[in-house]
N, C-alpha and C positions, 0 to 999 in steps of 0.2 A: 694599511691597505684596506680599502672598503670593498666589500662584496656586494654585487648587485643581486638583490633578492627579487625573484620573479614569483608573483603570486598567481596561482591558477584560479580561474573562476570556478567556484563550487557548482557542481551540477545540481539542478533543481530536483532531480530524481535520482536517488541512490538505491540500488537493489542488492540485497544479500540473500543468497540461498542458504538456508540452514538445514542441511540434510538430517541432522540429529533430531530435529523437531518436525520434519516433513513440512516445512513452510518457507515462504518467501517473505522477507522483511523489506518493506519499501519505505524510505524516508523522503518526504517532499520538503523542499526548502525554497524560500524566496518566491520569485515569480515563476509559476508553472504554466507552460504553454503546451498546446497539443503536440507539437513536434517532439519535445522531450518526452512527453508522456507516451506517445506511440513508439518512438525509437527505443527507449529504455525497457519498456515492458516486453516488446517483441524480442529484443536482444536477450532478455532473461529467459524467455521460453525456448530459445534456441541453445542455451547452455547445456552441456552434457549432464551436469548434476541436477538439472530440473526434471521433475517427474510430473506428468499430468495428474491433476487431482490434489496437488499440494495446497495447503491452506495459504492464505495471504494476510499479512498484517501491514496496513498502510498508516503511517504516522503523519499527521497534518499539523503538529504543534508549531512548526517553523515556517509555514506558508505565509507569505505576505500578500500574494494575489494569485488568483486562478484566471488565466486568460483563455477560458474555454467556454464556448457558447454551445447552444443546442446541437448544431450540426456536427461539431467536433465530438461532443459527448455521445451523440448517436453513432458516429463512426467508431468510437472507442468501445461502445457496447456491442456493436457488430463484430468487432475483432475479438472481444471477450467471448462472444458466442462461438466464433470459429475455434477459439482455443479450448473452451470448456464445454461446449454444447454436446460433444459426443461422449461425455463421461456418463457412467452408469448411475452415479449419485452426485448430488450437488457438492460444490466445494464451499468452505467457509472463508469469507473475507471479512476481517475485522478492520474497521476504520477507527483509528485512535486519535483523540484530540480534535474533534470537530470544533472549528472556530467560526466566528461570523464571516470570515473570509472564505473558508472552505465549505461552509454549510450549503450554499446554493448549488455548488457542483455535486456535492454528496447527494442532495435531494434529487437532482436531475438524474444522476447515475442510478439511484435507487428506483426511481419511477420507470426509467427505461428498461432496467433489468426485469422488473415485474411485468411491464407491458409486453416484452419480447419473450417472456417465459424462459429466461436463461437460467441454467442450473447453478445458481449461486445463492448461498444463504448469506445475506449481508447483515453485519452486526455493527452498529455505530456505538462505540463505547468511549467513556471519558478519559480512560487512562490504561496503562499497562496491566495493573492488577485485574481490572475487569476483563481485559483481553485474555489473560491467563485463565480466568474462571470460565469465560465463554468457550475457549478452545480446550478446556479441561487439561491444562498443563500445570505441572507442579511449580511451586514458588522458585525452585532452583533454576528454572528456565529463564529467570530474569537476567542471568549472567550473559545471555545472548543478545540482550537489547541495550539501548543507550542508557547513559547515566540517569536520564529522566525516569526510567523504569525503576532504578535503584532508589531514587528519592521518594518514590511512591510506595516503597516496601512496607511502610507502616500501615498501609491500608489492607495488607494481606492477613 
């Protein structure tokens, strides 16, 4: 007897709230479009375990394309300002694993955040060890992140 295996399409944006570290971990994979970006991030901010001001770590290692233009990124930063703009102090957002594919979107986001004076400290870092250092997290925190972070343990 054969079983029919149904494969589910992997979501291009996967969010995990890690209350122990007071942060949101976002992994982008494949082709990322504005719809997924907007829907997933806004859904995260509505979760009961989310607290305003949590740091964010965005992983771009597995992105194959970003289908996001200036207008979409402008809308995303407007929404970022709605979410984070009323905070008393800026939040830290670490962008991990910038690639040739993700770099234009990252630069656009960085420029729009600066132009709109959104209270976000954006850090573009090459890997998870640098993210831990930037956010002042101990090495033991790597257990909360994907295997890639564990493969980079020798850099700590």
